[in-house]
C-alpha positions as a Python dict, from the first residue, in 0.01 Angstrom:
ca = {
    (1, 'M'): (0, 0, 0),
    (2, 'L'): (135, 204, 289),
    (3, 'L'): (118, 585, 279),
    (4, 'L'): (359, 772, 505),
    (5, 'I'): (307, 1145, 557),
    (6, 'D'): (549, 1387, 722),
    (7, 'A'): (383, 1724, 786),
    (8, 'G'): (673, 1953, 864),
    (9, 'N'): (698, 2322, 934),
    (10, 'T'): (728, 2425, 568),
    (11, 'K'): (636, 2123, 353),
    (12, 'I'): (425, 1810, 353),
    (13, 'K'): (621, 1511, 231),
    (14, 'W'): (483, 1166, 157),
    (15, 'A'): (589, 830, 28),
    (16, 'T'): (407, 511, -68),
    (17, 'W'): (537, 157, -31),
    (18, 'D'): (407, -190, -121),
    (19, 'S'): (480, -483, 108),
    (20, 'G'): (633, -677, -181),
    (21, 'R'): (914, -423, -215),
    (22, 'K'): (1237, -405, -18),
    (23, 'P'): (1238, -167, 282),
    (24, 'G'): (1329, 179, 158),
    (25, 'D'): (1234, 95, -202),
    (26, 'W'): (952, 351, -224),
    (27, 'N'): (691, 353, -500),
    (28, 'D'): (646, 728, -489),
    (29, 'V'): (807, 1015, -295),
    (30, 'Q'): (670, 1368, -329),
    (31, 'S'): (618, 1693, -140),
    (32, 'V'): (404, 2006, -151),
    (33, 'S'): (407, 2337, 33),
    (34, 'H'): (148, 2400, 304),
    (35, 'A'): (-37, 2628, 61),
    (36, 'D'): (-99, 2329, -169),
    (37, 'V'): (-239, 2090, 94),
    (38, 'G'): (-581, 2113, -76),
    (39, 'M'): (-446, 1929, -381),
    (40, 'L'): (-329, 1615, -197),
    (41, 'A'): (-648, 1415, -256),
    (42, 'N'): (-571, 1436, -630),
    (43, 'H'): (-240, 1258, -567),
    (44, 'W'): (-391, 981, -353),
    (45, 'K'): (-737, 919, -500),
    (46, 'N'): (-634, 645, -745),
    (47, 'K'): (-407, 457, -506),
    (48, 'V'): (-522, 158, -300),
    (49, 'I'): (-397, 258, 45),
    (50, 'S'): (-439, -2, 320),
    (51, 'E'): (-259, 191, 592),
    (52, 'C'): (-156, 553, 648),
    (53, 'L'): (72, 695, 915),
    (54, 'I'): (116, 1067, 980),
    (55, 'S'): (398, 1246, 1158),
    (56, 'N'): (287, 1604, 1219),
    (57, 'V'): (476, 1898, 1368),
    (58, 'A'): (279, 2152, 1161),
    (59, 'G'): (0, 2195, 1416),
    (60, 'T'): (-365, 2110, 1463),
    (61, 'E'): (-494, 2316, 1170),
    (62, 'M'): (-265, 2132, 927),
    (63, 'L'): (-368, 1796, 1072),
    (64, 'L'): (-733, 1887, 1010),
    (65, 'K'): (-656, 1984, 650),
    (66, 'L'): (-467, 1657, 596),
    (67, 'T'): (-755, 1461, 747),
    (68, 'E'): (-997, 1629, 504),
    (69, 'Q'): (-778, 1528, 209),
    (70, 'L'): (-743, 1172, 335),
    (71, 'T'): (-1119, 1143, 392),
    (72, 'A'): (-1180, 1268, 37),
    (73, 'S'): (-953, 983, -77),
    (74, 'N'): (-1125, 722, 147),
    (75, 'I'): (-806, 673, 348),
    (76, 'H'): (-803, 620, 725),
    (77, 'A'): (-488, 743, 901),
    (78, 'S'): (-314, 703, 1233),
    (79, 'Q'): (-109, 986, 1379),
    (80, 'I'): (233, 916, 1528),
    (81, 'Q'): (307, 1132, 1831),
}
């Protein structure tokens, strides 16, 4: 399963997708405010994520918080510049 994360200026949005699905046919699409970033591991912990890509314009501190949540979920991520 692919996890895509978009860390914007006000919200963190994410979607998951399985390779057996049509492009754009997402399994799950959700968002949280920056204040709720600490709850993201709860959303991802039971998913089998093989790849994670992050787009981040929210800054270094938010990227560190996201990385903590991903690590708690045993997910390795790549950041898109």
